[in-house]
C-alpha positions, 0 to 999 in steps of 0.5 A, a space after each residue: 500500500 502506498 503512503 496515501 492509501 495508508 493515510 486514508 485507511 488510518 483516517 477511515 479507521 479513526 472515523 469508524 472508531 469515533 476517535 477524538 483528535 489525539 486518538 486520530 493523531 496516534 492512529 495516523 502515527 506521524 505529525 499532520 501538516 496542520 493541527 488547528 488546536 495550535 493557535 498559529 496553525 488555526 490562523 494558517 487554516 483561516 487563511 488557507 484556500 481549500 478547494 474540493 479534490 477532484 478525486 473526492 469532491 464530496 469530501 471537501 468538508 467545511 472547516 470554518 468554525 470547526 472545533 478541530 481540524 487535522 490534515 496531512 499532505 498526500 504524495 500526489 501533489 503538483 505545483 498548482 495545488 497540494 492534496 490533503 486528507 484529514 478530519 474535521 470535528 464540528 463545534 456542535 459535537 458529533 462525529 468527525 468528518 473526512 476532509 479531502 481537498 486541495 490547498 491552493 498556493 497564496 
């Protein structure tokens, strides 16, 4: 399995298990590109330009106002956009949702 497939498998397992952010971090096993629970990264997320990933357009979960957002870069990137996959926990509670998107350069 390639690194993208392993990441997506770990995220799916975290969703199925109902993991919180700390448990999801442990399950993936390596640091995320972004953890919105850190103030400087929350500011970076607020300014990020995310667009749906054409390979998974239904999984571009909104991140504004989320209680927590974790995402990791995927290997299949290009100069115009960086594909990401992660999890978004809503402020209102409830289970996390999958996030698949492209981060566009500033």
